[in-house]
N, C-alpha and C positions, 0 to 999 in steps of 0.2 A: 717413333721418328716424326718429332714434331718440328715444324719451322715455323715460323712466324711470318707476318705479311710481305714482310723486308726481305728476312732471305730468300722468299718463296719468288720475291722479285729479282733478286741478284740471281739466283739460278737461274730463271727462265731467261735474263740477259744473257750470260755465261755461255748458255747452250745456243740462244738466236746468233751470240756476235759469229761464236767458232764455227757454226753450220755455215753462216756469208762470209767469212772470212779466210776461214781454216787456220787463221794464226790463233795462240793461246792469247786468254783476255787479261788485262790486268785492272786494275783498281781506276786508276787515272784513264783507261779509256772508255769505262764503265760510265764515268761520269761525263763524260766527252761526248758518248753517244748515247746518254741516257738521262731520263731526268731525276736522280738520286739525291734529292736533299739531304746530303750527309754530305760530311768529310773525305777525304780520300783513308784517310785514317779508321772512322768508322765503317768502310765499305772494305778495308784488307782485314780486320778484327771478324766482318759477316763471311767474307772468302775463307780465313783462317778457320774457321765453325763449318761449314762445308763441307772445308777439304778433311775436316776430322771426321766428322760426319758421313765421310767418304763419299761424299758424291761430285767433289770435283778431284783434280790431280795435277800435279805439275809434272811437266815432260821434263827429259833432262835437260834438253836444250836451251830453255826460258825461263823468264821469272815470272811469264803468266798461268794461267790455270784453264785446264778443259776439262769438260766434263765427265766422269769415270760411266763402266756401264749402270750404274748405279744412280749415277743422275740423270742420265736419259730416261731410265724406266720410272723415276723420278717425274721426270718432265711428259714423258707421254701417259704416265697414268693419272696425275694429278695438276699437271699445267697447261698442257696447250690449249687449242682451242680450236677445233675441225671447223673448215670454213668452206660452204661449196663452193664449187670452181666458178666462175665466171659463165653466162651463156658464151661469149665467144669459144671459151677453151670447151665448152661443152660440145658444141655446133661440131668444132675439130676432132675430138673423139668421137661424135656420131656420124662424120662422113668418111673416118677411116674403115668402122666395123662395117664388114660391107654387108649388107641385111638380102644380097643375092644369093648367096650359096646355100648349098641344097642340102645339106652335110653336116651333121653337128661336129663330127672333127675340125671340119674347114674354117668353119664356126668360132670354136677355139682356139686353135691355132691363131685367125685374124686377129682375135681380142687380146689374144697375147704379145702378140705381133705389138699394135696398137697402145698397148700397156708400155711395152720397154719404150716405144718410141714418143711419149708422152711424157716419161718419169726420168731417162735418160740413163736405167739403170736395167738389168736382167731379170726380166718377166718370164713366171714361171705357170703352168698351168696342168692343173692332175683330170683325166679323162673324170665321167661321172662315175658314182659305184652303184656298180646294174645290177646288184645280186637281188636288190628287190625289185627290180623288174621283173616283166613274165613275157613268157615268149607268144609272140603271135604269129608269125610263120617261120617254118623251115622246109627248104629246099634239100637235098641233095642230086646234084646234077654231075654227071660222067663226061669228064675232058678227054679220057684216055685210057684201056686198058690199064689197071692197075692203080688210076688218079682220080679221085670226082671232088668235085667241090661243095663244102657247105655254107649253107646262105641264112640265114637269121636277124629276121627283122623280130626286133624290141619294141617292150611298151612304150618305153623312151624313147622313139623316132629313131632310134640307131638300128642301124646295119651292120654285120656282123659280117665277116667270112673264113674259110678257113680250108685250106688246101690235102686234103686227104690220102692216106694211103688205102687202097680197097684192093679185095681178093682179083685178082687175071682174070677171072672166070666168070665174075657176076654179071649179066644182064645188065641193060638200061631198064627192060619192063621190073625187074627183080630190085635194081636200086629205086624207081620210083616207089613200088610196096612200100616197101623200108622207108622212104621218105615219110609216107603220105601216112602210116602209122604214126609214127613219132610224133608229125602234126595233129594230126588228129588228137590223138592221147595227151600229148603235154602241153598243148595251147591254153595259155591263161594260166599254165602255174608258173610260180616265182624261181629265178633260174637259181639262188640258194634253198630251195626243196629239191632239186632234181639231182637225182644220182643216180649213179651205174645200175642202179636193180633198178628205179622207176624208167629211163631206158629202155631197160631189156624188156622189162615188161610190156610195154607199150609197142614193142616192136614184136611180141608173139602174135600169131597166128598169121604169118603172112607168105606162109606155102613157100620160105625161100632153105634151104639145105643150114642144118644149122650152125656147122664150121664157118658161114660162109656169114652167116647172119650174126652170129656174136662181133665177126671183126665189123664189120661194117657199123652196128650198136654202139660198139665201144669206142669208133674213130669218133662218131655223132658225138657223144656224149665227153668226149674230149675237146671238139670245138665249140660245145655249149659252155664245156664249164672257163675253157679259157676267152670266153667273151667277156667274162668279167674280169679280166687282167686291168693294172693299174697301168695308166701311160700315161707320161711326163710332157707337156713340150717345152724348151728352154729356148729365150730370142734374146739376143741381146751379151751375149756372152762378151765381146768382143768392146762393150763399151764402159767396162774393167778397168779397160789400159787406157782409157783416156780421162780416170778420175785419178786428182795427188792424191788420195786414201793410198793409191795401191800403185805409186810411182816405183816403188821397192820392187823387183824383179821376182825378189821371192814371196813375198805377199799375193803380189801375183799367179805367179807358179800355182803358189799351194791351192788359192782359190779357184782356179779355172780347174787343176788337178780334181778338183772334189766337184766340180760342175758336171765335168767332163763322165763321172758317174753316176748317171741318172736313174740307174734303176737305186741305187744308195739314197739320191734324193729325193726318188718317187714316196720310198719306203720311211724317210722321217718324218716326209709331210703327213703322209695316213699316219704315222702314230702320234703326230700332234692331234690332227683331226680326232683319232679316236681318242686320246686322253682332255678331248677338250670338255668341259662341263657345259651340257646343253642347255642345262637349266636356267643359266644367264641369258641374258641380253645382248653380252658381248659380240659387234659383229666382225672384228677384228682378232687374229692371233699375232702377239707380234714377240717377236720375239731378237736381243740383242747383245751383239758382242759372246760374251761368256755364257749366257743363258743356253745360244746352238748349240745345239752337241754333235754338229759334224767339224771335220778337220778343215782347216783353214779357213772358215766363216766366222773369227775371235774379232775380227773388225767391221765384219759386217752388221745391217740390223735385216731379219726375214720378216714380213709381212705376208699372211694370207688373209683371205676373206674365200667365203661360203656359196657359190653358186649353185642356182636348182635348175636342176630340168623338169623336175615333176616332183610334188610332194615327198618323197619319196628317196628321190634317187639325186645327191648330188654332187661337185667335183670342187675342188679349189685354185683360185687366182690369185697371182700375190706379186709381190717382188722381193728381188737381193741384192742392196745396196749397199752403201757407207753405213756407218753411224752416224756421224756427221752428214743428215739428209732435214729435210724439211718434213717433218715427220705430218703436221696438219697437211699439206699439199699432196704429197704422196698416198695417205690417206685416203681421201678425197678425189684420187684420180682413181684409185684402186675402186673405193665405192661404185663411183660414178659406170664403169667399165662392166664392174659386176650387172649393178642394175641393166646395163644395156644390154649385156650378155643374156642375165635373166627373161628380158622382153623378148629377146628375139628366139630362145629355145620355144617359148611356146607356139612357134609356127611346125614344131616336131613335133611335139603331143597331144 
């Protein structure tokens, strides 16, 4: 697909005008708003060619044109210029991200809330993928007969815990022995290398009757594996209802229905991350309209970036909003929140 310079300018102007007005764009309004040194007839010919190429389309109720998914993609890939946020906008975001929190999860939630407020859209963040982090500490604490708390401290600065069932007749002393053996033998081992066999091997020689030992070791293993489960944090779903793009009850219902299934959204983000070409320098993953493989998001754009907890442990943060968005501004906002998040993450590593 080859566009000459004027057609690029026309497409750029159509996207900009439609984003700002939410009204289909005609040749007359293009001449009024932009400095095109050509006639209205020439602009109509350019628009006809852009429509033939599938970059713009005509809504049923208007003589004007709006960008198609393909047109937005061309705009994002080739036409837009990403500008830095103003010092005032940067300061506002920095003030909102609370540096006093002492948990990675709280920091991620705080950044997600800040991004939703800044963009006016739904924001989301994926918890860090912890499979490459290693175990620093593991404690098993008796809560009451038959119940214990497994607490794990990981190299990424993340603390995870899980309540597990244990044999009713096992003693505090026996639990401490098992806990100490696991910690001694598995400290420094990456989560993705810890198997049930390695946990059982670590617990050998603790002088605890085998039936009791096996049950505790299995529960400890399950807790360690669960530490790498992905969580997703969503903020600002109510903002969708305030956007004219989703004034249709059906559109809003379909979108909110999908967002309510956090597991499906998390799976999609993880799938996008896994399919990403990490050999490129692309900082953002952008999906537009029909490119999004989630029901109810046909009228949306989905933009995410990767934040880093350590060199090998990362997560995603981004927004879901209408296709009719200020892409340059939103990408700048995501980028700044991501950089602030990366900086704050250093306190936990």
